[in-house]
N, C-alpha and C positions, 0 to 999 in steps of 0.2 A: 704318738711318735712313730715315724715311718721306720720300716725294717731296714737294717743295714744291707747294702748291695752285696752281691756275690763278687768275689775278687778273683780274677784269673791271674793277674800279675800286678806288680808295683813299678812305677816309673816316675821320674821327675820331669816336669815340663820346662822348656827353655824360656827364660824371660825375654829373649830377643825376638820372639814371634808372638803375635796376638796380644790380647789384653783381657783381664778379668772384665766382665760386662760393665761394671760401674766405673772402671778406670779407663775406658776408651777415650781417646781424644774426641772433642766435641763433634767434629765432622763425621767421624766413624760412629759415634754415639747416636747421632740423629739418623744415620743410614740404617741402623739396626734397632730403632726405637719404636715405641707405640704410645699413643696418648689415649687414656680412658676418658673420652670427652663426654660431657653432659650437653647433648644437643638441645638448644632452645627451640620452642615452637616457632614456626615462621619459615626459616630457610629450608631448602632441600638438603639431603645428605651430601649431594654432589657440591652444592654451594659451600657447605661447611668445610669439606675437604679442600676446595679451592682456596678458601680463606687461610687454612692452616698452611698450605704450600706457600702462599704469598707471604705470610708472617715469618715463616722459617727460611724463606728463600731457597726452597728445595724443588727438585723437578718431579719427584714421584711421591705419591701418597695414595692410600686406599682406605676403605672402611669395611667394617665387619657387619654387613647387613643393613639394607636401606630402611630408613625411617621416613614416613610421609611427612611433608612440611609441617602439619599441625601437631605431629607427635613429638614428644620430648623424651630425653633419657639417654641411656648408655649407648654411645656410638664409638666403638674402638676405631682409632685412626692409625693405621700403620704407615711408617715412614720409610722411604728409600727401599732397600732390599727386603725389608720386612714384608712388603706388599706381596712378595712371592709366596708366602706361607699363610696368609690370612685364612684360606679355606681349611687348613689343618687345625688351627687353634680355635676355630668357631664351631666345632662339631658337637659340643656338649649342650646345645640347646639354648633357649632364651626364656626370660621371665618378664611378665608384664603386670602392671596394675591398671585395670580397665574400669571405666565408668560406663555401664550399660543402661540405656533408658528403655523401659518397656512401654508399649503403646496402649496398654490397658492394665487394670488392676488384676493381679493373680494371687492365689493363696501361696503362702510361704512354703508349704509342704510340696506344692506342685513345682515351684521354682527349684527347690532343693533336689527333687527327684529328677527333673529334666536336666539340670546341670550335671548330675552324676552320670547321665547317659552319654555325655560328651567326653568323658575321661576314657582315654584309650585311642585306638586308630579312628580317624574321621576322614571322610572324603571332602575335598575342597577344590573348587574351581576358582583360580585366581581372578581378581577383579579385572574389568576391562582395562583400567589404567594401572598396570603393574609392570614390574621390571622383568617379568618372565613370560614365557609362552603360555597362553591360556589352554591348559589341558588338565583334565580331571586327575587329581593325585591324592595320595594318602599321606596324612601327617598324624603324628602321635601327640595327644594331649596327656601330659604326665599327671597333672593335678589342676583342679579348679577349686579355689577356696573363697567362699563369700566372706568379705570383710565387714560389710555393712549394707543394710537395706533401708532406704528412706522413700516411702511412697513408691513411685515407679522407678526410682533410681537404685541400681545394684552396683556396689563397688566390689570388685573381685580380683583375686590374684591368680594368674594363669602361668603355669610352667609347661612349656611345650617344645616340640622339635623345631629346629630352624626351618624357616619357610612357611610357618603357620600364619594364616591371616586372621587376626583378632576381629577385624571388622566383619569378616564372613562368619566367624564363630558366633558373634552377637546376633547377626541376622538369622542364622540357623536355629539358635536357641529360641528366638521369637517365633519362628515358624512352628517348632514343635510345641511350644506353649499355646499357640493359636492366637496370640495377641499381637505379634509383631514386636520387633526390638531393633535398636541400632546402637552402635558405639558412639558415645558422646565425647569421651576423652580417653587418651591412652598415654601411658608412660612406660618405657622399657627400663626395668631395674636390674637386669642381668643379660649379658650377651656372651656366651661361652664362659671363660674364666673371669670376665670383667664385670664388676659389681658396682652398684650405685654409690656405695659408701666410700669408694675411692675415686669418684669422678672429679674432673676439673672442668672449668668453664673456658670459653674463648677469652674472656676477660683475664682469667688467671694466666693463660698462655701469653697474651699481649703484655701483661704486667711483668712476667718473667723475662721476656725479651727486652723490654724497655730498661729493666733493672740491669741486665747483663751489658747492654750497650752503654749505660751510663757509668757503670762501676767496674766492668770487666769480670764480675763474679758470675760464674756459670751455675752456681749451686741451686738457685731457684728454678732455672730452666730444667736442670737434671732431676728435679722433683716432679715437674710437670710431665716430662717425657721419661718413660721408664724403659729399661732394656727389654727386648722381646723375650728374653729368657724368663722374665717374671711371669709370663703367661703360660709357662710350660708345666705347671705344677701337676696337672692331671695326666701328663704323658710319662710312660716308662722310659727310662734313659739308659743308653749304652755309652760308657766313657771310652774314648779311643786314644791311642798313642799319637804323639805329635807327628810321627812319621806317616801316619795313615790319613791325616787331615786333608792334605792337598789332593790326594787321589779321590777322596769323597767329593771335594769341591768340583772336580772334573767329571763327576757322575759315576765313578766306579762303585761297585758294590763293596760292602764291608766284609772282609774276610776274618776268620778266626784269629790269626796272629795279630791283628790290629786292635783287638779288644782288651781292655784292662778291667773294667768293672761293669756289672750288669744289674739292673734293678730286678728284684724278685717278681714273679707272677707273670712274666711275659709269655705269651703263647704264640705259636706259629701263626702268621697272618696279622698280628697286631701292628699298629703304627707305633714306631719308636722314635725318640729324638736322639740324635747322635751328637755327643758333647765332647768338647776338649777337656783337658785336665784343669784348665782355668775356668771352666763353667760356661764356655761359649757354645752357642748352638751352631753346629756345622750344617745340619739339615735333618730332614725326616726320611725314614726308611720303613720298609715292610719286613718284619721279622720272618726269617725262614726257619728258625728253631725256637724252642722254648728257652727260658732262662737257664734251666738245668742243663739242657743240651748244649747251649753256648758255652757254659762253664767247662764241660767235659771235652768239647770239640778242640782239636789241634790243627784242623785244616778245613778248607771249604768256606762257602759263603754263609754268613749268619744273618745278614740283612741286605736287602736290595734298596739302593738309594732312589727316592722318589722326588725329592725337592731339596735344593740347597739354598742357604741364605748367605753363607760365607763366600767371599770372593776367592778364586784361585790365586795362589801366590802369597796369601796371608801367612801360610806356613811353608817351609821349604819342601821341595819335591823329594819324596822318599820312595818313589816307585819308578819302574821302567815303562817305556812307551807301550810295550806289548803285554803289560801286566794288568789283569782285571781285578786284582785283589785291592782291598782297602788297607 
């Protein structure tokens, strides 16, 4: 059970502005939603996002990390304004199940020893066909667990930093073993906070839209698309007054008088989510003080706004034009 937040002040929120995430009207719900999609093998990530946009009749959508056409698994698709913050919610790494094929027989003890050598920082040069510039870079492998070995096939689970190329990892393992190896199949089972066990398919999305059009019932679609706030469980939160919200939406920093509650354990420099009393995400900021310092502070900036997702005007203006406070 999580610790109770630190309370600077208590205040009631006005029902006339904003909505609890699950209670948003459908248009606004889709603008601030995300789909934890199970990408099938075959189409590119870009094609999948284009299909989602067409099905939902929306203009903007993005995804949390490219998967090669042949690769399946977790592909978070952010909708509308949620595309602004995909880089923030995808920082906690990714996890894959990989089938690696060795090019010759090796002893199990040699395989185990070699794989252990790849846990930690590794150097990788992105493949020629990749979405990023080809430059040598360091990525961290948090763990590699062998699930099964059958002849020259090795099934393993890899937990790694975002931007790690599993195809290159398999090749490098083969080089160290001296026999050669390549990635035969790959499935992503986690991307940031999104996990395989809560994935939905494109067929699920199509069914929910068809059902809504036929019955007027939005409930199935609201189960497929979830509020972006559902992806924020790993981020420390600062709850702000209604009167501070619009200033933050305009890019102002969050000042001490605008803070109501603070999650414990925040350190200066941490990324924090700034939330309304209704549980809506206003945006992300960089903490300038620790949780305890925020609690004691009665003036000055506690967090600098880095990215907002809420539109200005959602809450009434509670600040002056020359006021830099939240």
